[in-house]
C-alpha positions as CSV (number, residue, x, y, z in Angstrom):
1,M,-1.4,-46.1,-24.3
2,S,-4.4,-46.5,-26.6
3,Q,-2.5,-44.9,-29.5
4,N,0.3,-47.5,-29.2
5,I,-2.4,-50.3,-29.4
6,M,-3.9,-48.7,-32.5
7,N,-0.5,-48.5,-34.1
8,L,0.1,-52.2,-33.4
9,V,-3.2,-53.2,-34.9
10,E,-2.8,-51.0,-38.0
11,K,0.8,-52.3,-38.6
12,S,-0.6,-55.7,-39.8
13,S,-2.8,-54.1,-42.5
14,L,-0.1,-51.9,-44.1
15,R,1.3,-52.7,-47.4
16,A,4.7,-54.5,-47.6
17,D,5.6,-52.5,-50.7
18,P,4.5,-48.9,-50.1
19,L,3.2,-46.9,-53.1
20,V,5.4,-44.0,-54.0
21,F,3.7,-41.0,-55.6
22,H,3.0,-37.3,-54.8
23,I,0.3,-34.8,-55.2
24,G,0.1,-33.5,-58.8
25,D,1.5,-36.8,-60.3
26,T,-0.4,-38.2,-63.3
27,V,-0.8,-41.9,-62.4
28,D,-2.3,-45.1,-63.7
29,V,-4.0,-47.0,-60.8
30,H,-4.3,-50.7,-61.5
31,T,-7.2,-52.1,-59.6
32,K,-8.3,-55.7,-59.3
33,I,-11.9,-56.3,-60.3
34,L,-13.9,-59.5,-59.5
35,E,-16.5,-60.5,-62.1
36,G,-18.1,-63.7,-61.1
37,N,-15.3,-66.1,-60.4
38,K,-12.8,-64.3,-62.8
39,E,-10.4,-61.5,-61.7
40,R,-9.2,-58.8,-64.1
41,I,-7.2,-55.6,-63.8
42,Q,-8.8,-52.2,-64.6
43,V,-6.7,-49.1,-65.0
44,F,-7.9,-45.7,-63.8
45,S,-5.7,-42.9,-65.2
46,G,-5.7,-39.3,-63.8
47,T,-4.0,-36.7,-61.6
48,V,-3.6,-37.2,-57.9
49,I,-5.3,-34.1,-56.3
50,A,-5.3,-35.2,-52.6
51,R,-4.0,-37.5,-50.0
52,S,-5.8,-37.8,-46.7
53,G,-5.6,-39.8,-43.5
54,G,-2.7,-41.7,-42.1
55,G,-1.6,-45.3,-41.4
56,A,-4.1,-47.9,-42.6
57,R,-6.8,-45.3,-43.2
58,E,-4.8,-43.3,-45.8
59,M,-6.7,-42.4,-49.0
60,F,-5.8,-40.7,-52.2
61,T,-8.1,-39.0,-54.8
62,V,-7.5,-39.3,-58.5
63,R,-9.3,-37.0,-61.0
64,R,-9.6,-37.2,-64.7
65,I,-11.8,-35.8,-67.5
66,V,-14.1,-38.2,-69.3
67,A,-16.3,-36.9,-72.2
68,G,-16.0,-33.3,-70.9
69,E,-17.1,-34.3,-67.4
70,G,-14.8,-34.5,-64.4
71,V,-14.6,-37.9,-62.6
72,E,-13.0,-38.4,-59.3
73,R,-12.2,-41.6,-57.5
74,K,-10.9,-42.3,-54.0
75,F,-8.6,-45.2,-53.3
76,P,-7.3,-46.6,-50.1
77,V,-3.4,-46.6,-50.2
78,N,-3.1,-49.9,-48.3
79,S,-5.9,-51.8,-50.2
80,P,-5.0,-55.3,-51.5
81,R,-7.3,-54.5,-54.5
82,I,-4.7,-52.0,-55.8
83,A,-2.2,-54.0,-57.8
84,K,0.1,-51.1,-58.6
85,V,0.3,-47.4,-59.2
86,E,2.4,-46.3,-62.1
87,V,3.6,-42.6,-62.1
88,K,3.4,-41.4,-65.7
89,R,4.3,-37.7,-65.1
90,S,5.2,-35.6,-62.2
91,S,4.2,-32.0,-61.9
92,V,5.3,-29.0,-59.9
93,V,2.7,-28.1,-57.3
94,R,2.6,-25.7,-54.3
95,R,-0.4,-27.1,-52.6
96,A,-1.3,-30.2,-50.6
97,K,-4.8,-30.3,-52.1
98,L,-5.4,-29.5,-55.7
99,Y,-9.2,-28.9,-55.4
100,F,-8.9,-25.7,-57.5
101,L,-8.6,-28.0,-60.6
102,R,-12.3,-28.8,-60.3
103,D,-13.2,-25.3,-61.5
104,R,-10.9,-25.4,-64.5
105,V,-11.6,-26.6,-68.0
106,G,-9.5,-27.3,-71.1
107,K,-5.8,-26.2,-71.1
108,A,-6.2,-24.5,-67.7
109,V,-6.2,-28.0,-66.1
110,R,-2.6,-28.7,-67.2
111,L,0.2,-28.6,-64.6
112,K,3.8,-27.7,-65.2
113,E,6.0,-30.8,-65.5
114,R,8.7,-31.5,-62.9
115,R,12.0,-32.4,-64.4
116,R,14.0,-35.2,-62.8
C-alpha cells in the first residue's frame, strides 16, 4: 500500500524526456547554473562510473581527470537543472560500478570502445 503511494508521489517529479546513457559512456552533462539573475549552461565532461537509486532518487556519478587529479561529481537523473546529457563515446564494460578506475592513472584509465 505505502509503496503504491510512494510511486504516485514520485511520478510527478520524473523527467518527461528520460536521459539515455549507460555505465562506461563518456558524456557531456550540461548543467544550468544561476549567477545572480543570469542563467548559463556549464558542461561537465567525463566517464559515467556509477548509477544508483531508483525512481525520483536516481543518481549517476561522472569522473574526469583535471590537472592530474581525479574529479567526481554526482548528478540527480531527474533534476530540472540538467539541460541535457550528450553521449560522446560508448565503452564495453562488464561491471555495474567502475570504481576500479579510481586507482588507475594515465593510459590504464582508457576503456575499450563499443562499436554501434
